[in-house]
C-alpha positions as CSV (number, residue, x, y, z in Angstrom):
1,M,0.0,0.0,0.0
2,D,1.3,3.5,-0.7
3,R,2.3,5.9,2.0
4,G,-0.8,8.0,1.6
5,S,-3.1,5.1,2.2
6,T,-5.1,4.5,5.3
7,T,-5.9,1.2,6.9
8,V,-9.6,0.3,6.4
9,S,-11.4,-2.1,8.6
10,G,-13.2,-4.7,6.6
11,L,-16.0,-4.8,9.1
12,D,-16.4,-1.0,9.1
13,L,-16.4,-1.0,5.3
14,Q,-19.1,-3.6,5.2
15,R,-21.2,-1.8,7.8
16,Q,-20.9,1.6,5.9
17,L,-21.9,0.0,2.6
18,S,-24.8,-2.0,4.1
19,T,-26.2,1.1,5.8
20,A,-25.9,3.2,2.7
21,V,-27.6,0.5,0.5
22,K,-30.5,0.1,2.9
23,A,-31.0,3.8,3.2
24,N,-31.0,4.2,-0.6
25,R,-33.5,1.4,-1.0
26,S,-35.7,2.8,1.7
27,R,-35.5,6.3,0.5
28,N,-35.8,5.8,-3.2
29,G,-37.5,2.4,-3.5
30,S,-36.8,0.8,-6.9
31,Q,-38.2,1.9,-10.2
32,A,-39.3,-1.2,-12.1
33,G,-36.6,-2.3,-14.5
34,H,-34.0,0.3,-13.4
35,Y,-30.5,-0.1,-12.0
36,G,-29.4,1.5,-8.8
37,R,-26.1,2.9,-7.6
38,V,-24.8,3.7,-4.1
39,L,-21.6,5.7,-3.4
40,V,-19.8,5.6,-0.1
41,P,-16.7,7.9,0.6
42,I,-13.9,5.9,2.3
43,P,-10.4,6.6,3.4
44,R,-7.7,6.6,0.7
45,V,-6.6,3.1,-0.2
46,D,-4.6,1.6,-3.1
47,P,-7.1,0.2,-5.6
48,I,-4.8,-2.6,-6.7
49,C,-4.1,-3.7,-3.1
50,W,-7.9,-3.6,-2.5
51,L,-8.6,-5.7,-5.6
52,A,-5.9,-8.2,-4.6
53,S,-7.7,-8.8,-1.4
54,Q,-11.1,-9.6,-3.0
55,T,-12.1,-13.2,-3.8
56,G,-15.0,-12.5,-6.2
57,A,-15.0,-13.3,-9.9
58,D,-14.7,-10.7,-12.7
59,R,-11.9,-8.6,-11.4
60,M,-11.0,-5.4,-13.4
61,Y,-8.6,-2.5,-13.1
62,W,-8.4,0.6,-15.2
63,A,-6.3,3.7,-14.8
64,G,-6.3,6.6,-17.2
65,R,-3.1,7.9,-18.7
66,A,-3.2,11.5,-17.4
67,D,-6.4,12.2,-15.5
68,G,-5.2,10.6,-12.2
69,E,-8.3,8.4,-12.0
70,S,-8.1,4.6,-11.3
71,V,-10.9,2.1,-10.8
72,A,-10.8,-1.4,-9.4
73,S,-13.9,-3.6,-9.5
74,V,-15.1,-7.0,-8.6
75,G,-18.3,-9.0,-9.3
76,C,-20.9,-8.6,-12.0
77,V,-24.4,-7.1,-12.0
78,A,-24.9,-7.3,-15.7
79,S,-22.8,-8.2,-18.7
80,V,-23.0,-8.0,-22.5
81,E,-21.1,-10.6,-24.5
82,E,-20.8,-11.1,-28.3
83,H,-19.5,-14.3,-29.9
84,G,-18.6,-14.5,-33.6
85,P,-18.0,-11.3,-35.7
86,A,-18.6,-8.1,-33.7
87,D,-22.0,-6.6,-34.4
88,F,-21.7,-3.0,-33.2
89,S,-25.4,-2.2,-33.9
90,R,-26.5,-5.0,-31.7
91,L,-23.9,-4.1,-29.1
92,R,-25.3,-0.5,-29.1
93,R,-28.8,-1.8,-28.4
94,R,-27.7,-4.2,-25.6
95,V,-25.4,-1.8,-23.8
96,G,-27.8,1.1,-24.3
97,K,-30.6,-1.0,-22.7
98,I,-28.5,-1.1,-19.5
99,L,-27.2,2.5,-19.5
100,G,-30.6,3.9,-20.4
101,R,-32.0,2.4,-17.1
102,A,-29.0,3.2,-15.0
103,P,-28.1,6.3,-12.9
104,A,-25.8,9.0,-14.4
105,G,-22.1,8.1,-14.0
106,T,-22.6,4.4,-14.5
107,R,-20.0,2.7,-16.6
108,L,-19.5,-0.7,-18.3
109,Y,-15.9,-1.9,-18.5
110,G,-14.5,-4.3,-21.1
111,G,-12.9,-4.9,-24.5
112,V,-13.1,-6.2,-28.0
113,R,-11.0,-8.8,-29.8
114,F,-8.5,-7.8,-32.4
115,G,-9.8,-10.1,-35.1
116,S,-12.5,-12.7,-36.0
117,A,-13.7,-14.9,-33.2
118,A,-13.6,-17.8,-35.7
119,D,-9.9,-17.9,-35.0
120,A,-10.1,-17.9,-31.2
121,D,-8.1,-20.6,-29.5
122,E,-8.6,-22.2,-26.1
123,A,-6.2,-19.9,-24.3
124,W,-8.6,-17.0,-25.0
125,S,-11.8,-18.8,-24.0
126,A,-12.4,-16.4,-21.1
127,F,-12.4,-13.5,-23.5
128,P,-15.2,-13.6,-26.2
129,T,-15.3,-11.2,-29.2
130,V,-16.9,-8.5,-27.0
131,R,-17.4,-8.4,-23.3
132,F,-18.6,-5.4,-21.2
133,V,-19.5,-5.7,-17.5
134,L,-21.4,-3.6,-15.0
135,P,-19.5,-4.5,-11.8
136,R,-21.0,-5.2,-8.4
137,F,-18.4,-3.2,-6.6
138,E,-16.1,-0.4,-7.8
139,L,-13.4,1.3,-5.8
140,R,-12.7,4.7,-7.6
141,S,-9.7,6.7,-6.7
142,R,-9.0,10.2,-7.9
143,K,-6.7,12.9,-6.6
144,G,-6.4,11.4,-3.1
145,S,-10.1,10.7,-2.6
146,C,-11.8,7.3,-2.8
147,L,-15.4,6.1,-3.3
148,L,-16.7,2.6,-2.9
149,V,-19.6,2.1,-5.4
150,C,-22.2,-0.6,-5.2
151,N,-24.2,-1.2,-8.4
152,L,-27.7,-2.7,-8.0
153,G,-29.7,-4.7,-10.5
154,P,-33.2,-3.9,-11.5
155,D,-34.6,-6.9,-9.6
156,E,-32.9,-6.0,-6.3
157,H,-35.8,-4.1,-4.7
158,G,-34.6,-4.5,-1.2
159,F,-31.5,-5.6,0.8
160,G,-31.6,-9.2,-0.2
161,S,-29.6,-12.1,1.2
162,K,-27.5,-12.4,-2.0
163,L,-26.4,-8.8,-1.8
164,A,-25.8,-9.0,1.9
165,R,-23.5,-12.0,1.3
166,E,-21.6,-10.2,-1.4
167,I,-21.0,-7.1,0.9
168,R,-19.9,-9.4,3.7
169,S,-17.3,-10.9,1.4
170,L,-15.6,-7.6,0.9
171,E,-12.2,-7.4,2.5
172,P,-9.9,-4.5,3.5
173,P,-6.9,-3.9,1.2
174,S,-3.8,-6.1,1.5
175,T,-0.7,-4.2,2.8
176,V,1.7,-6.5,1.0
177,L,1.5,-8.0,-2.5
178,P,3.3,-11.3,-3.1
179,D,6.8,-11.4,-4.6
180,L,7.1,-12.2,-8.3
181,P,8.3,-15.7,-9.1
182,R,11.4,-16.5,-11.1
183,I,11.4,-17.1,-14.9
184,V,12.5,-20.6,-15.8
185,S,11.8,-20.7,-19.5
186,R,11.0,-18.6,-22.6
187,L,9.6,-19.5,-26.0
188,D,9.1,-17.0,-28.8
189,S,6.5,-17.4,-31.5
190,P,7.8,-16.8,-34.1
191,G,11.4,-17.4,-33.3
192,R,14.1,-15.0,-34.8
193,R,14.6,-17.0,-38.0
194,D,10.9,-17.3,-38.8
195,W,10.4,-13.6,-37.9
196,V,13.1,-12.6,-40.4
197,R,11.4,-14.9,-43.0
198,D,8.0,-13.3,-42.4
199,I,9.2,-9.8,-42.7
200,E,11.1,-10.6,-45.9
201,W,7.8,-12.1,-47.2
202,A,6.0,-8.8,-46.3
203,L,8.8,-6.7,-47.9
204,E,8.3,-8.7,-51.1
205,A,4.6,-8.2,-51.0
206,F,5.0,-4.4,-50.8
207,S,6.5,-4.5,-54.3
208,S,4.0,-6.8,-55.9
209,T,0.6,-5.9,-54.2
210,T,-1.2,-2.8,-52.9
211,L,0.0,-3.6,-49.3
212,A,1.9,-0.6,-47.9
213,K,2.2,-1.4,-44.2
214,V,1.5,-4.5,-42.0
215,V,2.0,-4.8,-38.2
216,L,3.4,-8.2,-37.3
217,A,3.4,-9.3,-33.7
218,R,5.2,-11.8,-31.6
219,M,4.0,-13.9,-28.6
220,S,6.8,-14.6,-26.0
221,S,5.7,-17.2,-23.5
222,F,7.3,-17.4,-20.1
223,T,7.0,-20.1,-17.4
224,F,7.8,-19.5,-13.8
225,D,8.9,-21.6,-10.7
226,A,5.6,-20.7,-9.0
227,D,2.2,-19.1,-9.8
228,L,2.4,-15.5,-11.1
229,D,0.0,-13.1,-9.3
230,P,-1.3,-10.8,-12.0
231,L,-2.1,-7.9,-9.6
232,A,1.4,-8.0,-8.1
233,L,2.7,-7.8,-11.7
234,L,0.4,-5.0,-12.5
235,K,1.4,-3.0,-9.5
236,R,5.1,-3.2,-10.4
237,L,4.3,-2.5,-14.1
238,Q,2.3,0.6,-13.1
239,E,5.2,2.0,-11.1
240,A,7.6,1.4,-14.0
241,T,5.4,3.0,-16.7
242,P,4.0,6.2,-15.4
243,S,2.9,7.7,-18.8
244,C,0.6,4.8,-19.8
245,Y,-2.9,3.5,-19.5
246,H,-3.0,0.5,-17.1
247,F,-5.6,-2.2,-17.3
248,L,-6.5,-5.7,-16.1
249,F,-9.4,-8.0,-16.9
250,G,-9.6,-11.3,-15.1
251,R,-12.1,-14.2,-15.2
252,N,-12.2,-18.0,-15.2
253,G,-8.5,-18.3,-14.1
254,S,-7.2,-16.1,-17.0
255,T,-6.1,-12.5,-16.8
256,F,-5.3,-10.0,-19.6
257,L,-3.3,-6.9,-18.4
258,G,-1.0,-4.3,-19.8
259,A,0.5,-0.8,-19.8
260,T,-0.3,0.9,-23.1
261,P,0.8,4.3,-24.2
262,E,-1.8,4.5,-27.0
263,Q,-5.3,6.1,-26.7
264,L,-7.9,4.9,-29.2
265,F,-10.3,7.6,-28.3
266,R,-11.9,9.6,-25.5
267,Q,-15.5,10.9,-25.9
268,D,-17.0,13.5,-23.6
269,G,-20.4,14.4,-24.8
270,R,-19.9,15.6,-28.4
271,R,-16.1,16.1,-28.0
272,I,-13.7,13.5,-29.3
273,E,-10.0,13.0,-28.8
274,S,-7.8,10.5,-30.5
275,E,-4.2,10.1,-31.7
276,A,-2.0,8.5,-34.3
277,V,0.9,6.7,-32.6
278,A,3.4,5.0,-34.9
279,G,7.2,5.2,-35.3
280,T,9.4,4.0,-32.5
281,G,12.8,4.9,-31.1
282,P,14.9,4.4,-27.9
283,R,15.5,6.9,-25.1
284,G,19.0,8.2,-24.3
285,E,21.0,7.6,-21.1
286,T,21.9,11.3,-20.9
287,E,19.9,14.4,-21.8
288,G,22.2,15.1,-24.8
289,D,21.8,11.6,-26.1
290,D,18.0,11.7,-25.6
291,M,17.8,14.9,-27.7
292,L,19.8,13.4,-30.5
293,L,17.6,10.3,-30.5
294,S,14.5,12.4,-30.5
295,D,15.8,14.4,-33.5
296,E,16.7,11.1,-35.3
297,L,13.1,9.7,-34.9
298,L,11.5,13.0,-35.9
299,H,13.6,13.1,-39.1
300,S,13.4,9.3,-39.9
301,E,11.8,9.0,-43.4
302,K,10.9,5.4,-42.7
303,D,9.2,6.1,-39.4
304,Q,7.4,9.3,-40.7
305,R,6.1,7.2,-43.6
306,E,4.8,4.5,-41.2
307,H,3.2,7.2,-39.0
308,E,1.5,8.9,-42.0
309,Y,-0.5,5.8,-42.8
310,V,-2.0,5.9,-39.3
311,R,-2.6,9.6,-39.2
312,Q,-4.3,9.6,-42.6
313,S,-6.5,6.5,-41.8
314,I,-7.8,8.1,-38.5
315,K,-8.5,11.3,-40.4
316,E,-10.5,9.4,-43.1
317,A,-12.4,7.4,-40.4
318,L,-13.5,10.6,-38.5
319,T,-14.0,13.2,-41.2
320,D,-17.6,12.4,-42.1
321,I,-18.9,11.8,-38.6
322,T,-17.5,15.0,-37.1
323,R,-18.6,18.7,-37.5
324,M,-15.1,19.9,-36.8
325,L,-11.9,17.9,-36.9
326,H,-8.3,18.9,-36.2
327,V,-5.4,16.6,-37.0
328,D,-1.8,17.6,-36.3
329,T,0.0,17.9,-39.5
330,T,3.4,17.4,-37.9
331,A,4.2,14.5,-35.5
332,S,5.7,15.2,-32.2
333,D,7.8,13.1,-29.7
334,M,5.9,11.0,-27.2
335,K,8.5,10.2,-24.5
336,L,8.0,7.1,-22.3
337,S,10.0,5.8,-19.4
338,V,11.8,3.6,-21.9
339,G,11.4,4.3,-25.6
340,R,9.6,7.0,-27.5
341,H,7.0,7.2,-30.3
342,L,5.9,9.7,-33.0
343,V,2.4,11.0,-32.1
344,S,-0.1,13.2,-33.8
345,R,-3.1,14.5,-31.7
346,V,-6.6,14.5,-33.1
347,S,-9.6,16.4,-31.7
348,G,-13.1,17.2,-33.0
349,I,-16.8,17.6,-32.4
350,L,-19.0,14.6,-33.2
351,R,-22.2,14.9,-35.2
352,P,-25.4,14.5,-33.1
353,D,-26.2,10.9,-34.3
354,V,-22.7,9.5,-33.6
355,D,-21.8,7.6,-30.5
356,A,-19.0,5.5,-29.0
357,F,-20.0,2.4,-31.0
358,D,-19.6,4.3,-34.3
359,L,-16.1,5.3,-33.1
360,L,-15.2,1.7,-32.1
361,E,-16.3,0.4,-35.4
362,R,-14.6,3.0,-37.5
363,L,-11.3,3.3,-35.6
364,H,-10.5,-0.3,-34.7
365,P,-8.1,-1.5,-35.8
366,T,-6.0,1.5,-36.8
367,P,-2.9,0.9,-39.1
368,A,-0.9,1.3,-35.9
369,V,-1.8,-2.3,-35.0
370,G,-3.2,-3.7,-38.3
371,G,-1.7,-2.1,-41.3
372,Y,-2.7,-0.3,-44.6
373,P,-4.8,-0.9,-46.6
374,Y,-6.8,-2.5,-43.8
375,R,-8.1,-5.7,-45.5
376,E,-4.9,-6.6,-47.2
377,A,-3.0,-6.1,-43.9
378,I,-5.4,-8.3,-41.9
379,D,-5.1,-11.0,-44.6
380,V,-1.3,-11.0,-44.2
381,I,-1.5,-11.1,-40.4
382,E,-3.9,-14.1,-40.5
383,H,-1.6,-15.8,-43.0
384,L,1.7,-15.2,-41.2
385,E,0.9,-15.2,-37.5
386,S,0.7,-18.6,-35.8
387,F,-1.1,-17.5,-32.7
388,D,-4.4,-15.9,-31.8
389,R,-4.1,-12.2,-30.8
390,G,-7.3,-12.4,-28.8
391,W,-7.7,-9.1,-26.9
392,Y,-4.2,-8.1,-27.7
393,A,-4.2,-4.9,-29.8
394,G,-8.0,-4.6,-29.4
395,P,-9.9,-1.7,-27.7
396,V,-10.0,-1.9,-23.9
397,G,-11.7,0.6,-21.6
398,W,-15.1,1.8,-20.5
399,I,-18.4,3.2,-21.8
400,G,-21.0,5.4,-20.2
401,R,-24.2,7.0,-21.3
402,D,-22.6,9.9,-23.2
403,S,-18.9,9.4,-22.5
404,A,-16.3,6.7,-23.1
405,E,-12.6,6.1,-23.1
406,F,-10.7,3.3,-24.9
407,A,-7.0,2.5,-25.1
408,V,-5.4,0.1,-27.6
409,G,-4.5,-3.1,-25.7
410,I,-0.8,-3.3,-26.8
411,R,2.2,-3.8,-24.5
412,S,0.1,-6.5,-22.9
413,G,0.1,-10.0,-21.6
414,R,-2.1,-13.0,-20.6
415,V,-1.5,-14.6,-17.2
416,S,-2.6,-18.1,-16.3
417,S,-1.2,-19.8,-13.2
418,G,2.5,-20.0,-13.7
419,K,2.6,-18.8,-17.3
420,L,2.8,-15.4,-19.0
421,D,2.3,-14.8,-22.7
422,L,3.5,-11.4,-23.7
423,F,2.4,-9.8,-27.0
424,S,4.0,-6.9,-28.9
425,G,4.4,-6.0,-32.6
426,A,6.2,-3.7,-35.0
427,G,5.0,-1.8,-38.1
428,I,6.6,-3.1,-41.2
429,V,7.0,-0.8,-44.3
430,C,9.4,-0.6,-47.2
431,G,12.8,-0.1,-45.8
432,S,12.2,-2.1,-42.6
433,D,15.1,-4.2,-41.3
434,P,14.0,-7.5,-39.8
435,L,16.6,-7.6,-37.1
436,R,15.9,-4.0,-36.0
437,E,12.2,-4.8,-35.9
438,W,13.0,-7.8,-33.7
439,E,14.9,-5.5,-31.3
440,E,12.0,-3.0,-31.3
441,V,9.7,-5.7,-30.1
442,E,12.2,-6.7,-27.4
443,Q,12.2,-3.1,-26.3
444,K,8.4,-3.0,-26.1
445,I,8.2,-6.1,-23.9
446,G,11.0,-4.8,-21.9
447,D,8.7,-3.0,-19.5
448,F,7.4,-6.4,-18.3
449,L,10.8,-8.0,-18.3
450,R,12.4,-5.3,-16.2
451,V,9.8,-5.7,-13.4
452,L,10.1,-9.5,-13.6
453,A,13.9,-9.5,-13.4
454,P,15.3,-10.6,-10.0
């Protein structure tokens, strides 16, 4: 727990929440078919430590990149799942049915697969094409204040025994997270030789087809000498990557988590923000070295060309659904704790009939994680990659009644018992060097490897 946290008695927390829920039900009754929401201010606690202490299913964590807000949740009041190809019109209706009957401020948290569910393998069985959850309990932390939120289903007209049991199951936050186990083996898919072969195949395709960019990924699988606690890993990852979104979704013994620098979009009413992120370089050990490496990336013809595909694609996707759209014409330097990217900011005003589901459908996947042109790049990915991306490189985040925020689920991994599968990719264009792209992926998974190192 951090130094600003306060010890919270589990019994006191249960009593406070039970009293608040009973008062809410007594005061407001329950509108037929409507969801309820109870908020209880509590002393400051670390949301990850709180979540690590809870035993319920459907654990989730989300922390924005710059707004100082983090949310940990456990349990499920309602969920929306889609299997097979994503149908965003149906998703809009199903999520809208919940949000339309829920109090202001209610959010559903979840994500969307990168590709077709027809390709899903058993390792991703806990994560369908689309899944969004209205949690039972949320611990929201922002700027030193904490709220414990209890969401209530439309059929929970009083303080029933099921809800009482769930509240009694809540525990105070742990003060100590377990140590991370030791890595005992690693397997890369593809290995270095096959990676070089795949990139050389793509380079040949650039000269003989309309393909201009493809993002190829690797899965690096690690086994450990004991079970790996995903929340202990996330806690250390968050400390090591301060300029990123941090997320975790866990169910049925499998957990997807990551630290991604890339925003897909943020919607606040009619306002929309997005960004093009493509082109990668290292950080320098000294201030002088860092400035030289920044200048090198900003003037790299290959990286600027790779970046332009993403910027132009986002502009094309948003132009006819916005009343006003601004896209940076010059990329700037996005500095991370280790590494840097080219970034172009995007902002605009959405047309009245446009919502977050239109944005998800139009923006995912951007050429930053797929390629350009889209269909040709996806065909190449499906042909060359031997593993299922699952939720890797898909949208992860939350959606409310008239607001939403999604990050791109890169720099991510899947934990199951004593195994961790790390996913990362590199944008391949004319002029790409296979071995340099291999090292770029190594750099990207380095955030995980540094916190796992003894």
